[in-house]
N, C-alpha and C positions, 0 to 999 in steps of 0.2 A: 504494500500500500504506500503510495507516494505522499505520505502525510507531511513530509518536510516541505512540500510545495504549498502548504496551506497559506491562506491570506487572511489577515486580521481585518474584520469589518468594523467592529465597534467595541468599545470597552465600557460603555455606560448605558443605562436603560433609556435615557433621554434621546439617544441617537438611534433608537429602534422603534419607529412608529409602529403601533400595533402589538408591541411586545411588553407593554406596561404591566401585564399580568405576571411577568416572570420576576420573582424576587431573587436576590443573590446573584445577579448576572455578573460573571467575570469577564467574558469576552465572547465574540461571535466569529466563527472562522468558516472558510470554505476551502475545498481541496479538489484537485482535478479528479481524484478517485471517485468523488460523489458530485458529478456535474449537476448544477442546479440546486443542490442542497446546502443549507447553512446549519451549522451546529452551534447552538447557544449553550456554552458551558456555564453552569451555575453551581454555587455552593448551597446545597440544600440544608434547610433547618431541621428536617426530620426525614426518616427513611421508612418507618413502619406506618402503614395506613390501616386504620381500624375499619372492619367490615361489620355492620350491625347484623344482629340475628335476623332481623326482618328481611334481609336481602335473600334469604334462602340458600346462601352459599355454604358449603361444608367446611369453611375455614373462616377465621375471624380476623386474620392479618394478611396483608400483602406488602410486597416491596416492588416499586416500579422505578427502575434506574433511569428510564427515558420517558419523555413526553413526545408524541409523534413517532412515526415509524417509516423507514425507507423501504419496507416491504411493499408499501403502496397497494395493498389489497383493496379492491373497490368495495368489498362488502364489509370492511372492518367495523365492528360494533363500537370501537373506541373512538371513532372519528369526532363525535360530538365533544369529547373532552377538550379538544383544541380550542373550541369557542370560548372556554373559560379564560384563555390567554389572549382573547381578542384577536384570534386568528381564525381562518375559515377551516371547515372540516373536510375540505377537498384537497386542493393542491398544497395548501400550507401544512396540512397534517403529514403529507408525504415528504416535504422538503424543509420545513422549519422545525428542527429537531432539538429538543431540550435535553441536555446531558447533565445528570447530577454527578459531577466528578468526584465529590467527596462522600458518595452514598455509603461506601463500605465503612468508613470511619464513623459516620453518624450512626449507622446501624449497630456497630459494635458498642458504641456508647449507650444506645437505647436498650440493647439486650443485657447490658451489665446492671441495669437498674434492679434493685431488690424486688420491685413490684412485678417484674416480668415473670409470667407463668409458664413459659416454654411451650406455648401453643403453636400449632402448625402455622408456618408462613408460606404463602403461595407466590410464586413468581410467574410472569407470563399471563397475568390476569387482565392487563390493560394493553400495553404494547410489549413487543417481543424483547426479552432481555438479551437474546442472541441475534439481534439484527446486525447487519454486516459491520457497522462501525465499532462494534464490541471488539473486533480484531485490533483496533487501535487503542481504544480506551481501557480495555481489560478491567471492567468493573466487576464482572462475575467472580473471578477468583477470590477477591477480597470479601464479597458477599457470602460465598460458600464457606469460606474459612470462619467468618464471624458467626454464622449460624451453627456451624459444626462445633466450634469451640465453646459456644454457650449451651450446647446440647439442645438445640432447637430443631425439631423436625421441619422439613420443608419439601415443597414440590416445585417442579419446573415444567412448564408447557411451552413448547417452542416450535417454530418452523426453521430455525437457524442451525445449519450444520456446524457452526462454530462450537457448539456444545462438545463436539468430539475432542477439542483441545483440552477441555476440563474433565474428561472422563476419568483419568487417574485420580484426580482430586475428589471426584464424586464417589468413586469406588472406596476411597479411604474414608470419606465422610459417612458412607453407609455402614461402616463398621461401628460407628458411634451413635448415629441418629437415623431415624427413618427418612429415606430419600425417595421421593416419588418422581419418576421421569415420564413425560408424555411428549409425543410428537404429533403435530397437526398435519394431516394429509387428507385433503378433501377432493382434490382434482388429480386424476391420473393422466388425462389427455394433455399432451405437451402444448398444443396450440392454445387450448382454453386456459391452461395455467399461465402461459406467457402473456395472455391478454388481461386476465383478471388478477393475477398475483405477480406483476412484472418484476418486483424487487426481491422475490424469494428464491431460495435454492429450488432446483427442479424436483419434481416428484421422485425421480429415480435417486437423486442425491439424498432425499429425506428417507427413502426406503433403506438406503445404505446406512444412514444414521441409526435407524431402528436396529439393523443388524449389528452395528458396532456396539450399541448399548447392550444388546442381548449377549454378544460375545464377551463383553466385559464382566458378565455375571449379574448384571442388574436387570430388573424388570423394565419393560417399556410399553406403556399403553399408547394407543393411537386414538386421537380425536378426529373422527370423520365429520368435520364441521368447518363451514356449513355445507349441508347437503342442499344443492341449488335446484329448485323446482324446474323441471323440463330441460335441465342442462346436465345434471349429474345424478338424477334420482331414479333413472330407469333400473329395472332389475338387472339388465345386462351390464350397465356401467358400475353398479354397486357390486355385482358379482366379480367383475375384473379387479376392482379395487380391493375387496376383501381377500380375494385369492392372492394378490400381491402382498398384502399385509401378513397373511398366514405364512407365505413363503419367506418373508423377512423375519419371522419369528415374533411378531407382536404379542405381548402378554395379554392384551385385552383391547376391545374396540368399543367406542361409544359414538353413535351417530346422532347428529343434531341438525334439524332443519334450519334453514336460513332465518335469522332475525333481521328485520329492517327497521332499526331504531332511527330517530331523527339524526341527521348528519350522514349516516351510512345510506339511508334510504335515498336521498337526493343524488348522491354520488353514484350509487349502483344503478338507479334508474337512468342516469345519464349514459352509463355504459350500455344498458339495454337498448336505448334509443339509437345509439350509434351502431351497435353490432348485431342486435337481435330485436329489431322493432316489432317483429311478429309476436314477441313474448310480452310486450308492454301491456296489452289489454288483459291477458290472463293474470299477470302479476298484480295489476291494479285491482282485479277482483279478489285475488288471494289475500292481499295485504290491505284491502280496502278498509278494514275496521281497526287497524293498528299495526303493531310491530311484529306480531306473531301469526303463524299459520293457524288455521282453524282446526277443529277436532277431526273433520273428515280427512283433511290432508295428513294429519299426524297418524291417524289410524291406517291410512293407505300406505304411508311410508313404513310404518311398523310391520305391516303385512309383507312388504317386500324384503325388509331387512332381517326379520326374525329367522326365517329359514336359512338365510345365508350365514348368520351368526352360528347357527347350529352346525351347518355344513362344514364350516372352517374352524370349529372348536372354540368359538367366542360366545357361547350361549349364555355365559354369566353376565355379559354386557348387553347393551341394547340401545334403542332409540330413547333418549332422555325425554321424559314426560315434560311438556311445557304447559303450565297452567297460568291463569291470570294473575296469580300472586306474584309472578316475576315482574309485573309492571310496577310493583312497589319500588320506589327509588332507594338506593343505598346512599348513605351519607358519606360525602367525601370529606376526609379530615386531614389531608396532607397539608402541613404548615407551609410548604414551599410553593403553594399555588394560591396566592392571595387573591387572584382574580375570580376564583370560584366562589359563588355564593355559598353560604353555610349549608344550604339544603340541596346543593347540586349533586346529581347522581354520578357515581363513578362506575363506568361499565365494567362488569366483571364476567370473566369467562367461566363456564362450568369446568370443574376439574375431574380427573379420573380417579382421584385418590381419596 
């Protein structure tokens, strides 16, 4: 990575119109390796985010080293979080990336508090901790060490093959604490992947990551999420994907239909209008009442997925039930996002663990 060619853009918040929501800004830089992207390096005030029980998530704490994501997935549920920084949920989410450069040190301090109860911490619940610039910033080794040394169990969900760099560290961590690893693979078709997930490693590379994790002796669940109506939800497409996951040695599979929350909804519909205008009317009908598919679609998807899970030995996992309680907002409590109103919801990904 030619990071030495980086260019300093600004060193104070007043020089960044639209970035007044970012506290602790140190500098903003660009580099030829990430054409069109700007990395806003900040000194975060906190690392642990509390997740209220009302959210329905099976964990109470998260760590998000980044805001925004160069994966640039059109369907990403976390897009709306960028509007709390007075940035848009489309192009800005993909290119204006906030990096919490001191996150490991802050996390270590928070985990050392006498009040810390060693509850599970989830990573990969908002933006991917192993997006490509992690290769330069190397935030995850310090985070993993801080969690391990404090005897705090943790899980990681990622699309990033950079996790392979930290596999020896994760194997060592698993001897002291529970470590849950999950890889997100929703699209097997290379053309569709390149169009909808342009900044992510290829499906084949992620399948190889699953193999590497399993070869290391650790379990690896796979999140087939989101399942895209009329694009990746046919029995044939699901069969091919689950067969590939079984061949890669995945420990378990969870399939989840596409959620189109505000922010992601507009960006994804823009993609549909450009690439699949024929699908716009059925999508408008399917998501006409909100962010989630209706009962009929969920049951239809379950009917296609369940036999495949049994066929490939994943019968203990399945399509996650989506009920209306998920519309209840989770409270965002990160102290380093002063632009977020106190009641703003932080998008949270379901976990496998």
